[in-house]
Backbone bond lengths (Angstrom), bond angles and torsions (degrees), N, CA, C in turn:
res aa  C-N    CA-C-N  psi(-1)  N-CA   C-N-CA  omega(-1)  CA-C   N-CA-C  phi
1 X - - - 1.434 - - 1.530 110.82 -
2 X 1.363 115.84 -40.97 1.454 120.02 178.63 1.525 110.90 -60.64
3 X 1.306 116.25 -41.33 1.466 120.40 -179.46 1.529 111.36 -63.40
4 X 1.311 116.77 -38.39 1.464 121.40 179.01 1.540 110.74 -65.67
5 X 1.333 117.35 -41.05 1.463 121.72 178.36 1.530 110.02 -64.71
6 X 1.343 116.06 -44.27 1.466 119.58 177.57 1.527 111.35 -61.87
7 X 1.302 117.44 -41.86 1.465 121.36 -179.61 1.532 110.67 -64.09
8 X 1.331 117.23 -41.72 1.471 120.30 178.06 1.521 110.97 -66.17
9 X 1.320 116.67 -40.57 1.464 121.02 179.15 1.525 111.08 -63.04
10 X 1.324 117.09 -45.27 1.455 121.64 178.83 1.532 110.09 -63.54
11 X 1.336 117.41 -41.40 1.471 121.31 -179.60 1.529 111.36 -64.88
12 X 1.333 117.40 -40.37 1.471 119.74 -179.80 1.523 112.03 -68.65
13 X 1.320 117.92 -28.95 1.452 120.69 177.33 1.527 111.90 -83.91
14 X 1.308 117.15 -33.70 1.460 121.73 -174.88 1.530 111.87 -76.39
15 X 1.329 120.19 -40.43 1.465 123.21 -176.83 1.530 113.25 -60.75
16 X 1.341 119.96 -50.28 1.473 118.61 179.21 1.527 112.91 -61.28
17 X 1.333 118.02 -35.19 1.470 118.98 179.91 1.527 110.53 -67.02
18 X 1.327 117.86 -34.56 1.468 121.29 177.96 1.536 110.37 -69.34
19 X 1.311 116.48 -38.52 1.464 119.67 178.90 1.526 110.81 -66.18
20 X 1.329 117.03 -41.60 1.460 120.19 177.68 1.524 111.46 -63.42
21 X 1.324 116.14 -40.06 1.468 120.64 179.30 1.522 110.06 -64.54
22 X 1.335 118.14 -39.68 1.463 122.51 179.44 1.532 110.82 -67.30
23 X 1.324 117.12 -40.05 1.461 120.44 178.21 1.519 110.90 -64.97
24 X 1.306 117.51 -41.04 1.462 121.89 179.50 1.513 111.52 -61.09
25 X 1.341 116.97 -40.39 1.464 120.22 179.47 1.523 111.61 -69.05
26 X 1.336 117.83 -37.28 1.460 120.05 -178.35 1.527 111.72 -72.45
27 X 1.326 118.38 -24.31 1.455 121.02 -179.87 1.518 112.72 -85.65
28 X 1.310 118.03 -14.70 1.453 120.82 178.44 1.517 109.06 -69.70
29 X 1.331 116.61 137.13 1.459 121.49 179.10 1.522 108.83 -102.48
30 X 1.312 115.54 147.28 1.461 117.42 173.79 1.532 109.73 -61.64
31 X 1.312 116.06 151.90 1.463 120.66 -175.70 1.520 112.46 -60.47
32 X 1.342 118.72 -29.98 1.463 119.87 -179.81 1.524 111.21 -67.50
33 X 1.342 118.65 -30.56 1.461 121.58 178.77 1.527 111.50 -80.03
34 X 1.319 117.32 -23.32 1.464 121.02 -178.46 1.518 111.71 -71.03
35 X 1.302 117.86 -27.98 1.457 120.77 -178.56 1.525 109.76 -65.45
36 X 1.287 115.89 133.50 1.468 120.78 178.46 1.523 109.44 -77.36
37 X 1.315 115.11 149.06 1.457 119.51 175.45 1.516 108.30 -65.80
38 X 1.328 117.62 142.95 1.455 118.49 178.45 1.533 109.92 -66.62
39 X 1.314 116.30 141.34 1.460 121.14 179.37 1.521 109.67 -69.26
40 X 1.318 116.17 130.90 1.458 121.92 178.45 1.526 107.30 -110.95
41 X 1.323 118.52 109.94 1.460 119.17 179.82 1.529 111.40 -68.54
42 X 1.320 115.15 142.13 1.458 121.74 179.44 1.526 108.00 -123.03
43 X 1.334 116.21 124.70 1.463 121.01 176.75 1.527 107.94 -82.73
44 X 1.323 116.05 127.58 1.460 122.27 178.99 1.528 107.36 -112.79
45 X 1.327 116.30 127.78 1.460 120.36 175.90 1.525 107.99 -119.14
46 X 1.322 115.32 126.48 1.453 122.90 178.62 1.526 106.85 -116.00
47 X 1.340 116.71 129.12 1.464 120.64 -179.87 1.526 108.27 -122.42
48 X 1.331 114.97 122.51 1.466 123.52 178.80 1.523 106.11 -104.57
49 X 1.332 117.35 115.51 1.465 121.69 -176.30 1.520 109.61 -122.14
50 X 1.340 116.20 136.62 1.463 121.58 179.23 1.526 109.09 -117.31
51 X 1.346 116.14 133.96 1.454 123.06 -178.81 1.527 110.17 -122.64
52 X 1.331 115.67 144.85 1.464 122.43 166.79 1.521 104.81 -113.00
53 X 1.321 116.26 97.42 1.464 120.65 -171.82 1.520 108.17 67.51
54 X 1.337 117.01 -122.65 1.466 121.46 177.56 1.527 112.69 -92.33
55 X 1.332 116.44 -8.72 1.462 121.28 -176.68 1.527 110.26 -83.44
56 X 1.329 115.31 123.76 1.458 121.54 177.35 1.525 108.26 -78.24
57 X 1.349 116.14 120.00 1.465 120.79 -177.16 1.522 111.62 -92.84
58 X 1.349 116.58 -45.52 1.469 118.44 -179.90 1.521 110.17 -150.40
59 X 1.328 113.53 149.85 1.470 122.17 174.51 1.518 105.87 -128.90
60 X 1.336 115.32 125.31 1.466 119.83 178.59 1.527 108.21 -124.18
61 X 1.346 117.37 101.30 1.468 119.78 178.64 1.529 111.95 -89.78
62 X 1.312 115.18 145.63 1.464 122.59 176.05 1.523 106.34 -132.37
63 X 1.330 116.96 139.35 1.455 120.85 -178.09 1.523 109.27 -142.79
64 X 1.327 116.15 139.14 1.459 121.30 179.37 1.526 109.15 -159.98
65 X 1.322 115.54 168.30 1.467 122.42 178.90 1.524 108.42 -105.96
66 X 1.336 115.98 134.46 1.466 121.92 175.54 1.522 107.85 -123.94
67 X 1.313 116.52 143.37 1.461 122.48 177.74 1.528 107.97 -101.64
68 X 1.335 117.54 124.06 1.471 119.28 179.48 1.523 111.67 -59.47
69 X 1.314 115.78 141.22 1.454 123.44 178.40 1.520 107.42 -112.26
70 X 1.320 117.23 123.06 1.457 121.43 -175.45 1.522 113.14 -86.23
71 X 1.326 117.98 -6.49 1.457 120.21 -179.19 1.519 110.66 -72.34
72 X 1.311 116.28 147.44 1.452 120.63 175.82 1.523 108.20 -65.67
73 X 1.312 116.86 133.64 1.462 120.21 -178.43 1.511 112.28 93.23
74 X 1.313 117.05 -38.75 1.453 121.69 176.52 1.512 113.91 58.82
75 X 1.302 115.22 -170.59 1.460 122.51 177.40 1.516 107.22 -155.26
76 X 1.319 116.54 169.91 1.457 120.64 178.44 1.516 108.14 -83.24
77 X 1.340 116.17 109.74 1.458 120.10 -175.71 1.525 112.38 -90.52
78 X 1.330 117.17 -9.79 1.460 119.88 178.33 1.528 108.97 -137.57
79 X 1.314 115.65 136.44 1.461 121.99 176.15 1.515 108.25 -133.89
80 X 1.319 115.95 139.94 1.460 121.93 179.71 1.519 107.80 -132.31
81 X 1.314 116.78 128.82 1.468 123.26 177.41 1.527 107.33 -129.81
82 X 1.327 115.79 122.14 1.448 119.15 178.58 1.527 109.05 -144.52
83 X 1.303 116.99 138.02 1.459 119.11 -179.32 1.507 112.37 163.51
84 X 1.316 114.26 -158.21 1.453 121.77 -177.51 1.526 107.99 -143.67
85 X 1.319 116.43 152.14 1.467 121.55 176.45 1.525 107.68 -98.46
86 X 1.336 115.81 125.58 1.457 122.52 -176.17 1.535 109.56 -104.71
87 X 1.343 117.96 128.99 1.470 118.54 176.72 1.532 110.17 -76.28
88 X 1.315 116.11 135.82 1.460 123.40 177.60 1.524 107.16 -126.58
89 X 1.333 116.51 130.52 1.463 119.78 178.60 1.516 109.76 -77.04
90 X 1.323 115.22 138.72 1.455 121.74 177.75 1.522 107.11 -104.87
91 X 1.318 116.46 136.49 1.464 119.33 177.79 1.525 108.88 -73.94
92 X 1.309 115.79 110.23 1.454 121.43 176.65 1.526 108.42 -160.32
93 X 1.295 116.50 173.75 1.463 120.70 179.89 1.522 111.86 -63.36
94 X 1.322 115.59 -34.00 1.468 119.90 -176.24 1.527 113.18 -86.05
95 X 1.339 118.27 -7.72 1.463 122.86 -177.50 1.525 111.71 49.06
96 X 1.320 116.41 51.59 1.459 120.96 179.42 1.520 110.21 -87.35
97 X 1.305 114.71 166.43 1.459 120.93 178.36 1.520 110.03 -114.61
98 X 1.299 114.60 156.42 1.460 121.44 169.96 1.521 106.77 -126.73
99 X 1.289 117.02 166.26 1.458 120.71 -178.48 1.523 109.75 -117.81
100 X 1.331 116.39 140.65 1.458 120.94 173.79 1.526 107.88 -121.76
101 X 1.321 115.38 149.33 1.460 121.28 179.41 1.525 109.33 -85.53
102 X 1.324 116.12 132.57 1.454 122.79 175.80 1.522 106.48 -127.60
103 X 1.320 116.72 126.94 1.461 120.47 -179.26 1.514 110.95 155.94
104 X 1.313 115.71 -148.70 1.463 121.61 -175.46 1.517 111.30 -124.09
105 X 1.328 115.70 141.40 1.464 123.60 176.07 1.524 107.87 -129.82
106 X 1.329 116.27 129.20 1.464 120.93 177.77 1.519 108.43 -131.65
107 X 1.336 115.82 130.19 1.462 122.93 170.39 1.519 105.92 -120.36
108 X 1.337 116.78 129.54 1.456 119.90 -173.70 1.527 111.04 -139.41
109 X 1.306 115.18 138.71 1.453 122.53 172.52 1.517 108.25 -131.70
110 X 1.320 116.01 156.55 1.459 119.44 -178.42 1.522 108.84 -146.62
111 X 1.310 115.42 145.19 1.459 121.49 -179.43 1.532 108.28 -137.99
112 X 1.329 117.00 140.79 1.455 119.55 178.02 1.519 109.85 -75.89
113 X 1.324 115.17 145.29 1.458 123.20 178.11 1.522 108.08 -123.01
114 X 1.307 116.46 -177.83 1.466 120.92 179.41 1.530 110.45 -71.50
115 X 1.316 115.47 160.90 1.461 124.23 175.01 1.526 113.54 57.78
116 X 1.348 117.20 34.68 1.460 121.30 175.47 1.516 114.87 71.57
117 X 1.300 117.47 19.27 1.463 120.76 178.94 1.528 110.02 -98.43
118 X 1.326 115.37 162.26 1.452 121.83 -179.49 1.522 109.15 -129.27
119 X 1.319 115.71 138.54 1.466 122.11 174.44 1.521 106.43 -97.09
120 X 1.316 116.18 112.91 1.452 122.47 -179.18 1.526 108.20 -106.21
121 X 1.313 116.76 128.30 1.463 121.19 174.74 1.516 106.84 -124.71
122 X 1.350 114.17 132.33 1.454 119.14 -169.20 1.530 110.39 -148.95
123 X 1.314 115.44 144.85 1.458 121.92 170.35 1.531 106.52 -116.82
124 X 1.337 115.76 124.44 1.464 121.62 -179.03 1.526 107.90 -120.97
125 X 1.330 116.79 126.19 1.462 122.17 176.88 1.524 108.40 -129.98
126 X 1.325 115.09 134.47 1.463 119.44 177.98 1.516 108.72 -138.49
127 X 1.326 116.63 133.19 1.458 121.61 174.32 1.526 107.55 -127.51
128 X 1.335 115.60 146.97 1.467 120.77 -178.20 1.519 109.19 -149.53
129 X 1.310 115.85 155.59 1.464 121.38 176.25 1.521 109.38 -79.25
130 X 1.332 116.91 138.17 1.458 119.98 169.88 1.515 107.34 -72.88
131 X 1.337 118.12 145.54 1.465 119.36 178.15 1.530 110.27 -62.61
132 X 1.329 116.36 151.48 1.465 120.12 -177.47 1.523 111.98 -74.58
133 X 1.324 117.86 -23.95 1.465 120.04 176.22 1.519 108.49 -134.21
134 X 1.318 117.65 154.92 1.464 119.54 -179.53 1.520 110.72 -58.18
135 X 1.337 115.54 137.78 1.457 121.13 179.21 1.516 108.99 -110.82
136 X 1.286 117.14 137.66 1.453 121.81 171.74 1.514 114.22 45.69
137 X 1.307 115.76 -112.76 1.461 121.82 -175.14 1.520 113.30 -95.74
138 X 1.340 119.58 13.34 1.463 119.85 178.43 1.521 108.45 -56.38
139 X 1.304 116.11 130.19 1.450 122.08 -172.85 1.519 113.39 -86.26
140 X 1.321 118.13 -22.14 1.452 121.07 -172.08 1.527 109.78 -126.94
141 X 1.320 116.20 130.29 1.459 119.51 170.69 1.519 106.10 -90.02
142 X 1.320 116.60 126.47 1.455 122.42 -172.92 1.516 109.55 -96.71
143 X 1.352 116.08 127.50 1.460 118.93 176.36 1.524 108.94 -78.54
144 X 1.322 114.94 145.72 1.456 120.82 -177.49 1.522 109.09 -118.40
145 X 1.342 117.03 116.22 1.458 119.23 179.14 1.524 111.05 -63.28
146 X 1.322 115.92 127.65 1.478 122.61 178.64 1.525 112.91 55.17
147 X 1.305 117.76 25.76 1.460 120.82 178.83 1.520 114.40 71.25
148 X 1.338 117.79 8.03 1.466 121.24 -179.52 1.540 109.83 -75.15
149 X 1.312 117.56 149.06 1.464 119.78 179.12 1.535 111.14 -69.95
150 X 1.312 115.17 150.19 1.462 120.69 172.56 1.524 107.96 -95.87
151 X 1.305 115.72 137.49 1.457 121.83 -179.71 1.531 107.78 -112.56
152 X 1.315 117.12 124.55 1.460 118.90 175.38 1.515 108.55 -98.78
153 X 1.329 115.30 150.05 1.465 120.28 -176.57 1.511 111.43 -129.48
154 X 1.320 114.25 148.36 1.456 122.74 174.03 1.524 105.84 -135.74
155 X 1.328 116.96 125.83 1.470 121.29 178.55 1.518 108.43 -132.61
156 X 1.332 115.46 136.58 1.458 120.41 -179.48 1.528 109.45 -145.39
157 X 1.313 115.28 138.78 1.462 122.04 174.80 1.518 106.93 -117.80
158 X 1.322 117.01 121.46 1.471 122.05 -172.14 1.522 111.42 -114.84
159 X 1.324 116.19 144.44 1.459 125.41 169.71 1.517 106.00 -135.45
160 X 1.341 117.04 104.36 1.463 121.38 -172.90 1.518 110.75 -125.39
161 X 1.323 116.28 148.07 1.459 122.81 170.90 1.528 106.24 -111.45
162 X 1.340 116.52 117.90 1.461 122.12 -175.57 1.520 111.11 -130.56
163 X 1.333 115.49 153.53 1.464 122.11 171.80 1.522 108.12 -101.63
164 X 1.318 115.87 163.06 1.457 121.74 177.98 1.521 109.82 -54.84
165 X 1.340 117.49 128.05 1.459 122.49 178.07 1.519 114.75 85.09
166 X 1.300 118.23 -4.96 1.467 121.26 -176.81 1.527 111.29 -80.97
167 X 1.344 115.47 140.76 1.467 123.20 173.88 1.511 107.81 -115.96
168 X 1.317 115.24 137.06 1.456 119.89 178.23 1.523 108.44 -133.47
169 X 1.343 116.18 134.33 1.460 120.77 172.77 1.522 105.21 -86.24
170 X 1.319 115.41 102.51 1.458 119.62 -168.75 1.513 114.03 -88.21
171 X 1.322 118.61 -28.88 1.461 120.95 -174.83 1.517 110.02 -140.78
172 X 1.322 115.30 141.08 1.452 122.62 174.06 1.520 106.25 -134.79
173 X 1.333 116.92 128.26 1.463 120.92 -176.04 1.522 108.96 -141.94
174 X 1.340 115.99 158.57 1.458 121.08 178.54 1.526 109.51 -119.83
175 X 1.334 115.58 131.80 1.460 121.01 176.72 1.528 108.05 -68.86
176 X 1.335 118.62 126.31 1.462 120.22 -175.17 1.536 114.53 -71.13
177 X 1.332 119.07 -20.64 1.463 120.25 -177.93 1.519 113.36 -89.83
178 X 1.324 117.70 -40.80 1.462 118.20 -175.77 1.535 113.74 -115.80
179 X 1.330 118.30 -2.87 1.460 121.19 177.19 1.516 115.07 77.07
180 X 1.328 118.07 6.77 1.462 120.22 178.76 1.530 109.78 -66.92
181 X 1.312 115.74 142.82 1.463 121.95 178.46 1.520 108.30 -95.41
182 X 1.320 115.67 133.36 1.459 122.32 -178.95 1.520 108.32 -115.63
183 X 1.330 116.41 128.30 1.461 121.68 179.26 1.520 109.45 -120.49
184 X 1.325 115.14 138.86 1.455 122.14 177.18 1.518 107.82 -120.06
185 X 1.328 117.35 121.39 1.463 120.40 177.40 1.523 109.75 -122.83
186 X 1.344 114.60 149.54 1.470 121.74 -176.13 1.522 108.67 -129.41
187 X 1.330 115.92 135.51 1.469 123.09 175.90 1.510 108.29 -129.28
188 X 1.344 117.26 140.47 1.461 120.07 172.93 1.518 109.85 -122.43
189 X 1.332 116.29 147.32 1.463 123.66 175.90 1.511 108.68 -140.49
190 X 1.331 116.23 122.69 1.466 121.25 176.95 1.515 107.86 -70.80
191 X 1.336 116.79 130.68 1.464 121.97 -179.89 1.530 108.19 -89.99
192 X 1.312 116.51 131.63 1.463 120.20 -176.88 1.500 111.05 -109.82
C-alpha cells in the first residue's frame, strides 16, 4: 500500500513538470524569427494649399521621416511643431497679455501592410491669423471684437493606405468666412 501511495505521489508531481517543460519548448521561437525586421524609414510629405477660386494663394509644405511601427495599434513616431506665439490682451484691471500658439502641428505614425503598402495615421492642425484688412478678392470683411485678432483653424485626422511614391489628396475643406478652399495632400517615399 505504501508503494502505491508513493507511486501516485511521484506521478502527480512528475506529470505537471513534464507539461510545463513541453509548453516551454513549444513557445520558443527559432533564432531566425527572433530577429526584428530592419527599420525602413519613410519620408512623409504633407502639402497644405489654399485657393481663392482657381487662384492658388498659399502652399505650405511639410516633410519629415517616420519609422514604421509593426506593433498593433502603433504610435506616433514623428511629430512636427512649427509656428509663433501671439500676444493677446486679456480684459482685466492689470491689462495683462497671454500668448496663443499659431502655426502647424503634425503627429504621424506609419505601419507596413501587405503588398508593399503602408498604413499612415496622422493628425494635422493648422491655425493662422486672419488678415487685418480684406486682401484682393476676399469677399467678407471680418469684424474683430475689441480689435483682437481672429484665428482660423483647420484640423484633420487621417487614416490612409499608400504605396511607395503615391500622393493622395486626403482632405478638401472650405473656409466659412472667406470661401477659400483648403486642400491637404500626402505623399510617402520609402528611403533606401
